[in-house]
C-alpha positions in Angstrom: -15.3 22.0 -5.6 -14.5 19.6 -2.7 -17.0 21.1 -0.4 -20.1 20.2 -2.3 -21.4 17.8 -5.0 -21.5 19.2 -8.5 -23.8 16.6 -10.0 -26.6 14.4 -8.9 -25.3 11.3 -10.7 -24.7 8.2 -8.5 -21.4 8.8 -6.6 -20.4 5.2 -6.7 -20.9 5.0 -10.5 -18.8 8.2 -10.9 -16.0 6.7 -8.8 -16.1 3.4 -10.8 -15.9 5.4 -14.0 -13.0 7.4 -12.6 -11.1 4.3 -11.8 -11.8 2.7 -15.2 -11.2 5.7 -17.3 -8.1 6.7 -15.3 -6.4 3.5 -16.2 -5.9 2.4 -12.5 -4.7 -1.2 -12.8 -5.4 -4.0 -10.3 -3.3 -3.5 -7.2 -2.7 0.2 -7.8 -3.2 2.6 -5.0 -5.8 5.4 -5.6 -5.0 9.0 -5.0 -5.6 10.4 -1.4 -9.2 11.3 -0.5 -8.5 15.1 -0.7 -7.4 14.6 -4.4 -10.4 12.4 -5.2 -12.9 14.9 -3.7 -11.4 17.6 -6.0 -11.3 15.5 -9.1 -14.8 14.0 -8.6 -16.4 17.2 -7.4 -18.0 15.6 -4.3 -17.8 16.1 -0.6 -15.6 13.8 1.6 -18.7 12.3 3.2 -20.1 11.4 -0.2 -16.8 10.1 -1.4 -16.5 7.8 1.6 -20.0 6.4 1.0 -19.0 5.7 -2.6 -15.8 4.0 -1.4 -17.9 1.9 1.0 -20.0 0.7 -1.9 -17.0 -0.2 -4.1 -15.3 -2.0 -1.2 -18.5 -4.0 -0.5 -18.7 -4.9 -4.2 -15.1 -6.1 -4.1 -13.7 -3.5 -6.5 -11.4 -1.9 -4.0 -9.8 -2.7 -0.7 -8.6 -0.4 2.0 -5.5 -0.8 4.2 -5.4 1.4 7.3 -2.4 3.7 7.1 -1.5 2.7 3.5 -4.4 3.8 1.4 -7.1 2.5 -1.0 -6.2 0.0 -3.7 -7.9 -1.4 -6.8 -8.8 -5.0 -6.0 -6.9 -7.7 -7.9 -8.1 -11.2 -8.8 -6.6 -12.6 -5.5 -8.2 -10.0 -3.3 -11.5 -10.4 -1.6 -13.5 -7.6 0.0 -13.1 -7.7 3.8 -16.2 -8.6 5.7 -17.5 -6.7 8.7 -16.3 -9.3 11.1 -12.7 -9.2 9.8 -12.8 -5.4 9.9 -14.0 -5.3 13.5 -11.5 -7.9 14.6 -8.7 -6.1 12.9 -9.6 -2.9 14.7 -9.3 -4.7 18.0 -5.9 -6.2 17.3 -2.6 -4.6 17.9 0.0 -4.9 15.1 2.2 -7.0 17.4 -0.6 -9.5 18.0 -1.3 -9.6 14.3 2.4 -10.6 13.7 2.2 -13.3 16.4 -0.8 -14.8 14.6 1.1 -14.8 11.4 4.0 -16.6 13.1 1.6 -19.3 14.3 -0.2 -19.9 10.9 2.1 -19.1 8.0 5.1 -21.4 8.8 2.7 -24.4 8.7 1.3 -23.3 5.4 4.9 -23.0 4.0 5.5 -26.6 5.2 2.5 -27.9 3.4 3.6 -26.0 0.2 6.9 -27.8 0.3 5.0 -31.1 0.2 2.2 -30.3 -2.3 3.4 -27.5 -4.6 3.0 -28.1 -8.4 5.3 -26.8 -11.0 2.8 -24.1 -11.9 2.5 -23.0 -8.3 6.3 -22.8 -8.0 6.4 -20.6 -11.2 3.9 -18.2 -9.8 5.9 -18.0 -6.6 9.1 -17.2 -8.4 7.3 -14.6 -10.6 6.0 -12.8 -7.4 9.5 -12.8 -6.0 10.9 -11.2 -9.2 8.2 -8.6 -9.3 8.9 -7.7 -5.6 12.6 -7.3 -6.3 11.8 -5.1 -9.3 9.3 -2.9 -7.4 10.0 0.8 -7.9 8.1 1.9 -4.8 7.4 0.6 -1.4 3.7 0.5 -2.1 4.3 -1.8 -5.1 6.7 -3.9 -3.1 4.1 -4.4 -0.4 1.5 -5.6 -3.0 3.9 -8.1 -4.5 5.0 -9.2 -1.0 1.4 -9.9 -0.2 1.1 -11.9 -3.4 4.2 -13.9 -2.7 2.9 -15.0 0.6 -0.5 -15.9 -1.1 1.2 -18.0 -3.7 2.7 -20.1 -0.9 -0.8 -20.6 0.5 -2.0 -21.6 -3.0 0.9 -24.0 -3.3 -0.2 -25.8 -0.2 -3.0 -27.3 -2.4 -5.4 -27.1 0.6 -8.5 -24.9 0.2 -9.0 -24.6 3.9 -5.4 -23.3 4.4 -5.9 -20.9 1.5 -9.2 -19.6 3.0 -7.5 -19.3 6.4 -4.7 -17.2 4.8 -7.2 -15.0 3.0 -9.1 -14.4 6.2 -5.8 -13.6 8.0 -5.0 -11.1 5.3 -8.5 -9.5 5.6 -7.9 -8.9 9.3 -4.3 -7.7 8.7 -5.5 -5.0 6.3 -7.9 -3.6 9.0 -5.2 -3.4 11.7 -4.0 0.2 12.4 -0.3 -0.2 11.6 0.4 3.5 11.5 3.0 5.0 9.3 6.5 3.4 8.8 9.3 5.8 8.2 11.2 4.8 5.0 14.8 5.9 4.1 14.3 5.4 0.4 11.5 5.5 -2.2 11.9 1.7 -2.9 13.3 -1.3 -1.1 17.1 -1.3 -1.3 18.9 -4.2 -3.0 19.9 -5.6 0.4 16.4 -5.4 1.9 16.4 -8.4 4.4 13.2 -9.8 3.1 14.6 -10.5 -0.4 17.1 -13.2 0.8 14.6 -14.5 3.4 11.9 -14.9 0.6 14.5 -16.7 -1.5 15.3 -19.1 1.3 11.6 -19.9 1.7 11.1 -20.4 -2.0 14.3 -22.6 -2.3 13.1 -24.8 0.6 9.7 -25.3 -1.0 11.3 -26.1 -4.4 13.6 -28.6 -2.7 10.5 -30.3 -1.1 12.0 -29.6 2.3 9.1 -29.1 4.7 11.2 -28.4 7.8 13.4 -25.8 6.0 10.3 -24.2 4.6 8.7 -24.0 8.0 11.8 -22.6 9.7 12.4 -20.2 6.8 9.0 -18.7 7.1 9.2 -18.5 10.9 12.6 -16.8 10.7 11.4 -14.3 8.1 8.3 -13.3 10.2 10.5 -13.0 13.3 12.8 -10.7 11.4 9.9 -8.6 10.2 8.6 -8.4 13.8 12.0 -7.4 15.1 12.3 -4.6 12.5 8.8 -3.3 13.3 8.6 -3.7 17.0 12.1 -4.4 18.3 11.0 -7.8 19.6 9.6 -11.1 18.4 
């Protein structure tokens, strides 16, 4: 069935119905394209056009090398400028940009975070530790970092973080070899995230800044062998 379309109904509408009726929750990754073409009875070209429509409408988002995800309330569709910029950036340059921007956001969060913002931050941490797959962990990791931007209580910084994330999703990261189906209990980011959250809760801007900077340097070292 994958080689041709079996119905003349609007492909984007069929894909929307598939997501809704299939119970795909916000943040969940959709099946690979080869599976979607079989299940929907449409060609890969038609499927990709339907995916483009849903992405433009903000119903899904795509991360190069990781897949297509159902958009959640905190996810905005990437605009063309962000996609084009992401395609021109290397992963290493992307990490360098994060190291410039996110520590400052964490510092502001330590000054301005409300009790509600701190609670959301802790909930994101708990969900990340409980993640049963790497894909789920990465979603919760993204949300943890966004809760910090929200806690800064600065709409410009939050908007800057969201734009940074849009570009990051378009960067061609390639595949990362995993030794397990889920993050191990001693995954370095867990303690690093805790240190950042603790500093924000203590209202310690310097520790929050350094904690985020150290965390991103650690991630960069694991990915690229350098910072």
